[in-house]
Each structure stands twice: as C-alpha cells, then as structure tokens.
ROZA-315867 format. One line per field, with one value per atom (N, C-alpha, C, O): residue in three letters; atom name; x, y, z. Coordinates in pm, whole numbers, plus 50000, padded with zeros to 5 digits. Example, Ala and Ser with C-alpha at 12.3 -4.5 7.8 and 13.67 -1.06 7.14 Angstrom:
// ROZA-315867
code <- (Ala, Ala, Ala, Ala, Ser, Ser, Ser, Ser)
site <- (N, CA, C, O, N, CA, C, O)
x <- (51319, 51230, 51320, 51424, 51285, 51367, 51290, 51341)
y <- (49431, 49550, 49670, 49668, 49775, 49894, 50003, 50114)
z <- (50780, 50780, 50780, 50846, 50708, 50714, 50787, 50804)
***
This chain:
// ROZA-315867
code <- (Unk, Unk, Unk, Unk, Unk, Unk, Unk, Unk, Unk, Unk, Unk, Unk, Unk, Unk, Unk, Unk, Unk, Unk, Unk, Unk, Unk, Unk, Unk, Unk, Unk, Unk, Unk, Unk, Unk, Unk, Unk, Unk, Unk, Unk, Unk, Unk, Unk, Unk, Unk, Unk, Unk, Unk, Unk, Unk, Unk, Unk, Unk, Unk, Unk, Unk, Unk, Unk, Unk, Unk, Unk, Unk, Unk, Unk, Unk, Unk, Unk, Unk, Unk, Unk, Unk, Unk, Unk, Unk, Unk, Unk, Unk, Unk, Unk, Unk, Unk, Unk, Unk, Unk, Unk, Unk, Unk, Unk, Unk, Unk, Unk, Unk, Unk, Unk, Unk, Unk, Unk, Unk, Unk, Unk, Unk, Unk, Unk, Unk, Unk, Unk, Unk, Unk, Unk, Unk, Unk, Unk, Unk, Unk, Unk, Unk, Unk, Unk, Unk, Unk, Unk, Unk, Unk, Unk, Unk, Unk, Unk, Unk, Unk, Unk, Unk, Unk, Unk, Unk, Unk, Unk, Unk, Unk, Unk, Unk, Unk, Unk, Unk, Unk, Unk, Unk, Unk, Unk, Unk, Unk, Unk, Unk, Unk, Unk, Unk, Unk, Unk, Unk, Unk, Unk, Unk, Unk, Unk, Unk, Unk, Unk, Unk, Unk, Unk, Unk, Unk, Unk, Unk, Unk, Unk, Unk, Unk, Unk, Unk, Unk, Unk, Unk, Unk, Unk, Unk, Unk, Unk, Unk, Unk, Unk, Unk, Unk, Unk, Unk, Unk, Unk, Unk, Unk, Unk, Unk, Unk, Unk, Unk, Unk, Unk, Unk, Unk, Unk, Unk, Unk, Unk, Unk, Unk, Unk, Unk, Unk, Unk, Unk, Unk, Unk, Unk, Unk, Unk, Unk, Unk, Unk, Unk, Unk, Unk, Unk, Unk, Unk, Unk, Unk, Unk, Unk, Unk, Unk, Unk, Unk, Unk, Unk, Unk, Unk, Unk, Unk, Unk, Unk, Unk, Unk, Unk, Unk, Unk, Unk, Unk, Unk, Unk, Unk, Unk, Unk, Unk, Unk, Unk, Unk, Unk, Unk, Unk, Unk, Unk, Unk, Unk, Unk, Unk, Unk, Unk, Unk, Unk, Unk, Unk, Unk, Unk, Unk, Unk, Unk, Unk, Unk, Unk, Unk, Unk, Unk, Unk, Unk, Unk, Unk, Unk, Unk, Unk, Unk, Unk, Unk, Unk, Unk, Unk, Unk, Unk, Unk, Unk, Unk, Unk, Unk, Unk, Unk, Unk, Unk, Unk, Unk, Unk, Unk, Unk, Unk, Unk, Unk, Unk, Unk, Unk, Unk, Unk, Unk, Unk, Unk, Unk, Unk, Unk, Unk, Unk, Unk, Unk, Unk, Unk, Unk, Unk, Unk, Unk, Unk, Unk, Unk, Unk, Unk, Unk, Unk, Unk, Unk, Unk, Unk, Unk, Unk, Unk, Unk, Unk, Unk, Unk, Unk, Unk, Unk, Unk, Unk, Unk, Unk, Unk, Unk, Unk, Unk, Unk, Unk)
site <- (N, CA, C, O, N, CA, C, O, N, CA, C, O, N, CA, C, O, N, CA, C, O, N, CA, C, O, N, CA, C, O, N, CA, C, O, N, CA, C, O, N, CA, C, O, N, CA, C, O, N, CA, C, O, N, CA, C, O, N, CA, C, O, N, CA, C, O, N, CA, C, O, N, CA, C, O, N, CA, C, O, N, CA, C, O, N, CA, C, O, N, CA, C, O, N, CA, C, O, N, CA, C, O, N, CA, C, O, N, CA, C, O, N, CA, C, O, N, CA, C, O, N, CA, C, O, N, CA, C, O, N, CA, C, O, N, CA, C, O, N, CA, C, O, N, CA, C, O, N, CA, C, O, N, CA, C, O, N, CA, C, O, N, CA, C, O, N, CA, C, O, N, CA, C, O, N, CA, C, O, N, CA, C, O, N, CA, C, O, N, CA, C, O, N, CA, C, O, N, CA, C, O, N, CA, C, O, N, CA, C, O, N, CA, C, O, N, CA, C, O, N, CA, C, O, N, CA, C, O, N, CA, C, O, N, CA, C, O, N, CA, C, O, N, CA, C, O, N, CA, C, O, N, CA, C, O, N, CA, C, O, N, CA, C, O, N, CA, C, O, N, CA, C, O, N, CA, C, O, N, CA, C, O, N, CA, C, O, N, CA, C, O, N, CA, C, O, N, CA, C, O, N, CA, C, O, N, CA, C, O, N, CA, C, O, N, CA, C, O, N, CA, C, O, N, CA, C, O, N, CA, C, O, N, CA, C, O, N, CA, C, O, N, CA, C, O, N, CA, C, O, N, CA, C, O, N, CA, C, O, N, CA, C, O, N, CA, C, O, N, CA, C, O, N, CA, C, O, N, CA, C, O, N, CA, C, O, N, CA, C, O, N, CA, C, O, N, CA, C, O, N, CA, C, O, N, CA, C, O, N, CA, C, O)
x <- (50084, 49998, 50087, 50064, 50186, 50277, 50354, 50374, 50399, 50479, 50398, 50454, 50272, 50185, 50173, 50180, 50156, 50152, 50284, 50282, 50396, 50524, 50542, 50595, 50503, 50512, 50420, 50454, 50310, 50219, 50292, 50284, 50364, 50431, 50538, 50550, 50617, 50731, 50695, 50782, 50573, 50533, 50525, 50541, 50500, 50488, 50614, 50674, 50654, 50769, 50751, 50848, 50636, 50609, 50634, 50686, 50597, 50618, 50765, 50811, 50844, 50987, 51053, 51139, 51011, 51070, 51039, 51127, 50915, 50874, 50953, 50990, 50981, 51063, 51206, 51269, 51264, 51399, 51405, 51501, 51306, 51304, 51296, 51366, 51215, 51202, 51332, 51371, 51397, 51529, 51632, 51710, 51635, 51730, 51702, 51797, 51579, 51543, 51589, 51649, 51559, 51601, 51749, 51794, 51830, 51974, 52021, 52108, 51965, 52003, 51972, 52056, 51851, 51815, 51909, 51956, 51935, 52023, 52158, 52216, 52213, 52347, 52350, 52440, 52249, 52243, 52227, 52283, 52152, 52134, 52267, 52306, 52333, 52460, 52566, 52645, 52565, 52669, 52643, 52736, 52522, 52487, 52521, 52514, 52560, 52593, 52729, 52823, 52738, 52860, 52892, 52803, 53015, 53065, 53187, 53279, 53179, 53295, 53352, 53282, 53478, 53537, 53588, 53574, 53651, 53696, 53805, 53823, 53875, 53979, 53925, 54005, 53793, 53728, 53756, 53752, 53783, 53801, 53661, 53582, 53632, 53504, 53519, 53610, 53425, 53418, 53277, 53179, 53269, 53138, 53123, 53223, 53002, 52972, 52950, 52905, 52982, 52959, 53046, 53004, 53169, 53257, 53200, 53208, 53141, 53076, 52960, 52940, 52883, 52768, 52814, 52752, 52914, 52974, 53026, 53001, 53098, 53153, 53043, 53051, 52937, 52827, 52760, 52726, 52743, 52680, 52762, 52702, 52896, 52978, 52979, 52982, 52976, 52966, 52838, 52838, 52729, 52601, 52598, 52544, 52653, 52653, 52734, 52689, 52852, 52935, 52867, 52880, 52792, 52722, 52611, 52593, 52538, 52435, 52492, 52434, 52604, 52668, 52709, 52688, 52765, 52810, 52690, 52694, 52584, 52465, 52403, 52361, 52397, 52337, 52419, 52363, 52553, 52634, 52618, 52619, 52603, 52580, 52453, 52452, 52341, 52210, 52208, 52138, 52280, 52268, 52373, 52385, 52448, 52557, 52672, 52740, 52695, 52807, 52777, 52865, 52660, 52619, 52550, 52441, 52613, 52544, 52422, 52420, 52318, 52189, 52087, 51976, 52128, 52033, 52006, 52062, 51918, 51883, 51764, 51681, 51753, 51639, 51507, 51507, 51400, 51269, 51234, 51215, 51227, 51206, 51059, 51030, 50965, 50828, 50768, 50811, 50673, 50613, 50514, 50451, 50507, 50413, 50271, 50256, 50172, 50035, 50015, 49936, 50082, 50065, 50124, 50104, 50191, 50253, 50398, 50467, 50446, 50586, 50677, 50632, 50799, 50890, 50967, 50967, 51034, 51113, 51240, 51288, 51293, 51416, 51383, 51471)
y <- (49878, 49999, 50129, 50222, 50130, 50244, 50257, 50367, 50142, 50146, 50204, 50274, 50176, 50235, 50385, 50458, 50435, 50579, 50647, 50756, 50588, 50646, 50646, 50743, 50545, 50540, 50649, 50705, 50679, 50782, 50914, 50995, 50938, 51065, 51088, 51196, 50981, 50992, 50973, 50982, 50949, 50926, 51056, 51056, 51169, 51297, 51380, 51379, 51450, 51530, 51646, 51688, 51698, 51812, 51777, 51858, 51659, 51611, 51590, 51620, 51540, 51519, 51659, 51677, 51756, 51894, 51945, 51997, 51931, 51985, 51919, 51988, 51792, 51724, 51770, 51781, 51799, 51846, 51987, 52020, 52072, 52208, 52202, 52277, 52117, 52103, 52051, 52094, 51958, 51914, 52022, 52034, 52103, 52216, 52314, 52363, 52346, 52442, 52383, 52452, 52253, 52187, 52198, 52230, 52171, 52174, 52317, 52339, 52413, 52553, 52603, 52667, 52573, 52612, 52542, 52605, 52417, 52344, 52402, 52415, 52439, 52500, 52633, 52661, 52716, 52846, 52836, 52917, 52739, 52719, 52675, 52729, 52579, 52529, 52643, 52651, 52729, 52840, 52939, 53012, 52948, 53046, 52997, 53076, 52869, 52816, 52872, 52868, 52926, 52984, 52931, 52919, 52900, 52852, 52937, 52966, 52973, 53053, 52969, 52940, 52933, 52852, 52941, 53064, 52870, 52939, 53047, 53137, 53034, 53131, 53234, 53300, 53250, 53349, 53327, 53423, 53207, 53173, 53146, 53074, 53204, 53187, 53079, 53083, 52980, 52874, 52884, 52903, 52871, 52871, 52751, 52689, 52721, 52617, 52478, 52466, 52376, 52241, 52200, 52119, 52256, 52229, 52281, 52215, 52401, 52460, 52374, 52355, 52322, 52240, 52110, 52065, 52051, 51930, 51956, 51879, 52066, 52103, 52130, 52086, 52203, 52233, 52100, 52084, 52008, 51883, 51804, 51742, 51803, 51735, 51802, 51735, 51939, 52008, 51980, 51959, 51979, 51957, 51812, 51793, 51713, 51579, 51569, 51504, 51634, 51632, 51701, 51658, 51812, 51883, 51797, 51793, 51729, 51636, 51528, 51492, 51476, 51374, 51429, 51363, 51547, 51600, 51640, 51627, 51689, 51725, 51600, 51602, 51495, 51370, 51321, 51278, 51328, 51284, 51375, 51327, 51503, 51599, 51571, 51572, 51546, 51521, 51385, 51371, 51289, 51159, 51133, 51020, 51233, 51215, 51134, 51065, 51141, 51069, 50922, 50855, 50875, 50740, 50749, 50806, 50692, 50701, 50618, 50510, 50669, 50603, 50621, 50568, 50696, 50717, 50868, 50934, 50922, 51063, 51081, 50990, 51196, 51223, 51238, 51268, 51218, 51235, 51385, 51445, 51446, 51591, 51623, 51738, 51529, 51560, 51650, 51643, 51730, 51820, 51742, 51644, 51792, 51734, 51791, 51890, 51730, 51775, 51913, 51987, 51956, 52090, 52195, 52313, 52166, 52266, 52294, 52359, 52247, 52269, 52177, 52070, 52211, 52119, 52043, 52077, 51940, 51852, 51927, 51909, 52009, 52080, 52189, 52262)
z <- (50002, 49998, 50001, 49925, 50088, 50096, 49970, 49919, 49918, 49796, 49679, 49594, 49675, 49563, 49584, 49485, 49706, 49727, 49691, 49632, 49724, 49687, 49539, 49485, 49471, 49323, 49262, 49158, 49321, 49273, 49281, 49189, 49391, 49416, 49312, 49255, 49288, 49200, 49049, 48963, 49022, 48878, 48799, 48677, 48868, 48794, 48812, 48920, 48710, 48709, 48801, 48864, 48812, 48902, 49049, 49126, 49086, 49223, 49250, 49360, 49153, 49172, 49191, 49277, 49107, 49123, 49258, 49326, 49300, 49435, 49546, 49641, 49540, 49644, 49639, 49744, 49517, 49512, 49568, 49637, 49541, 49596, 49754, 49822, 49808, 49950, 50012, 50120, 49943, 49991, 49991, 50086, 49885, 49878, 49990, 50052, 50017, 50127, 50258, 50341, 50279, 50405, 50426, 50536, 50321, 50334, 50362, 50447, 50291, 50312, 50453, 50516, 50504, 50637, 50739, 50833, 50719, 50813, 50821, 50929, 50702, 50697, 50770, 50848, 50742, 50806, 50958, 51033, 51002, 51145, 51211, 51314, 51151, 51207, 51211, 51305, 51110, 51102, 51216, 51252, 51277, 51381, 51519, 51613, 51537, 51667, 51705, 51626, 51833, 51876, 52018, 52102, 52043, 52173, 52217, 52140, 52341, 52395, 52514, 52610, 52503, 52613, 52724, 52723, 52823, 52944, 52919, 53000, 52807, 52770, 52672, 52605, 52660, 52578, 52428, 52351, 52387, 52245, 52188, 52248, 52074, 52007, 51903, 51820, 51906, 51808, 51747, 51818, 51619, 51556, 51458, 51420, 51420, 51326, 51386, 51500, 51312, 51355, 51474, 51557, 51482, 51593, 51719, 51822, 51714, 51839, 51881, 52001, 51789, 51826, 51890, 51987, 51842, 51901, 52044, 52137, 52057, 52185, 52286, 52401, 52242, 52336, 52380, 52497, 52285, 52316, 52417, 52504, 52410, 52499, 52638, 52741, 52638, 52764, 52835, 52956, 52763, 52823, 52880, 52988, 52811, 52856, 52987, 53081, 52994, 53113, 53227, 53342, 53197, 53304, 53361, 53483, 53279, 53330, 53415, 53517, 53377, 53460, 53590, 53692, 53595, 53721, 53809, 53931, 53744, 53823, 53887, 54003, 53810, 53862, 53983, 54083, 53972, 54082, 54203, 54316, 54180, 54289, 54361, 54484, 54288, 54345, 54419, 54519, 54370, 54428, 54535, 54583, 54574, 54672, 54620, 54696, 54493, 54434, 54392, 54337, 54416, 54372, 54240, 54230, 54134, 53999, 54003, 54062, 53938, 53920, 54032, 54027, 54134, 54253, 54267, 54354, 54180, 54186, 54280, 54293, 54345, 54435, 54359, 54239, 54426, 54376, 54375, 54481, 54254, 54241, 54210, 54177, 54220, 54191, 54304, 54419, 54269, 54363, 54454, 54414, 54577, 54671, 54644, 54573, 54700, 54680, 54730, 54671, 54834, 54888, 54802, 54833, 54702, 54612, 54646, 54568, 54758, 54793, 54719, 54677, 54700, 54631, 54733, 54851, 54687, 54777, 54820, 54932, 54733, 54769, 54866, 54910)
***
C-alpha cells in the first residue's frame, strides 16, 4: 500500500521537482542554522559552526553527569525524587 503511494508521488515530474526544491530548502536552512551556533570557552576563544555544536553537546553531557552525581551524593543512578508534593511545595 505504501509502495503504491510512493510510486504515485514519483510518477509525475512536478512532484519530483517539488521534492527536490524542498530538499534544497531543508539543506540551506540546516546549513544556516549550524553556522549560527557559537561557543565561548573558558579562555574566551570563540568557536562557531559544527565544531561549536559538538563542543556544546559534550559540555551539556558532562554537566548532566556532574549534576546527577551531585544530586545523588556521588552514587550514580540514584537521583532524588524531584516531583512536587500535593501541597505545592517542592522537595528541595
């Protein structure tokens, strides 16, 4: 069933052109978005582009790991229950 629908889409030249235009727009927007990512390290060095995105992702991952260890008292996998109580007060 799905194969039939895909064949219907690719059977007309107009649909093929529309898909190519959408793909080109997607690539252009993705490149422009990646170019706008900026990272500043502890030495005030500015990094932009895909390298900055990778560095930010690694920093975020390390921050999450350190936060989890801080909350659990250093024991990995044992984080506190941060859900709100019925009275509206938080656990913290």
